[in-house]
C-alpha positions as MATLAB code, in Angstrom:
seq = 'XXXXXXXXXXXXXXXXXXXXXXXXXXXXXXXXXXXXXXXXXXXXXXXXXXXXXXXXXXXXXXXXXXXXXXX';
ca = [
      -0.055    0.022    0.054;
       1.250    3.428   -0.883;
       1.925    5.973    1.937;
      -0.812    8.336    0.434;
      -3.189    5.525    0.364;
      -2.558    4.526    3.808;
      -3.230    8.052    5.121;
      -6.407    8.461    2.917;
      -7.661    5.001    4.344;
      -6.912    6.411    8.033;
      -8.351    9.774    7.508;
     -11.702    8.206    5.861;
     -12.117    5.684    8.350;
     -14.769    7.504   10.311;
     -16.877    8.244    7.261;
     -16.566    4.527    6.030;
     -17.564    3.034    9.415;
     -20.816    5.532    9.605;
     -21.570    4.729    5.974;
     -21.539    1.222    6.711;
     -23.605    1.645    9.800;
     -26.354    3.287    7.650;
     -26.247    0.585    5.179;
     -26.507   -2.230    7.841;
     -29.677   -0.386    9.222;
     -31.173   -0.041    5.672;
     -30.495   -3.666    4.686;
     -32.472   -4.309    7.757;
     -35.380   -2.363    6.773;
     -35.195   -3.961    3.287;
     -35.245   -7.317    4.791;
     -38.506   -6.486    6.861;
     -39.976   -4.942    3.559;
     -39.103   -8.153    1.892;
     -40.492  -10.525    4.751;
     -43.706   -8.487    4.842;
     -44.316   -9.337    1.039;
     -43.541  -12.918    1.363;
     -40.427  -12.498   -0.361;
     -41.965  -11.833   -3.585;
     -40.640   -8.008   -4.002;
     -37.449   -7.101   -5.417;
     -35.509   -3.749   -5.813;
     -38.100   -1.532   -7.270;
     -40.988   -2.332   -5.025;
     -38.450   -2.253   -2.027;
     -37.379    1.346   -3.240;
     -40.959    2.237   -3.409;
     -42.010    0.858    0.178;
     -38.800    2.866    1.644;
     -39.754    6.013    0.034;
     -43.272    5.612    1.239;
     -41.878    5.349    4.714;
     -39.836    8.641    4.058;
     -36.679    7.066    3.398;
     -34.287    9.227    0.885;
     -32.878    6.138   -1.113;
     -31.675    5.746   -4.777;
     -33.282    2.813   -6.764;
     -29.635    1.638   -7.896;
     -28.303    1.847   -4.244;
     -31.374   -0.665   -3.261;
     -30.536   -2.878   -6.444;
     -26.873   -3.179   -5.398;
     -27.652   -3.924   -1.830;
     -30.320   -6.738   -2.963;
     -27.566   -8.122   -5.093;
     -24.971   -8.237   -2.618;
     -26.857   -9.170    0.827;
     -29.687  -11.189   -0.955;
     -32.108   -8.931    0.754;
];
């Protein structure tokens, strides 16, 4: 790892940890939405449900998280 890369990762560690915490909470909410629909809805419907709840979320982020977590 380069010297600048090391210090960049060290400088951005707090923001990265905060983003991971937000994504973990969002993934839990996505799983709840999917369970409520008996596992039939995918990213577009999950996005709509989250927006109805007041969450500002992009459909691409939801789709990425569905692919990665299987939510």
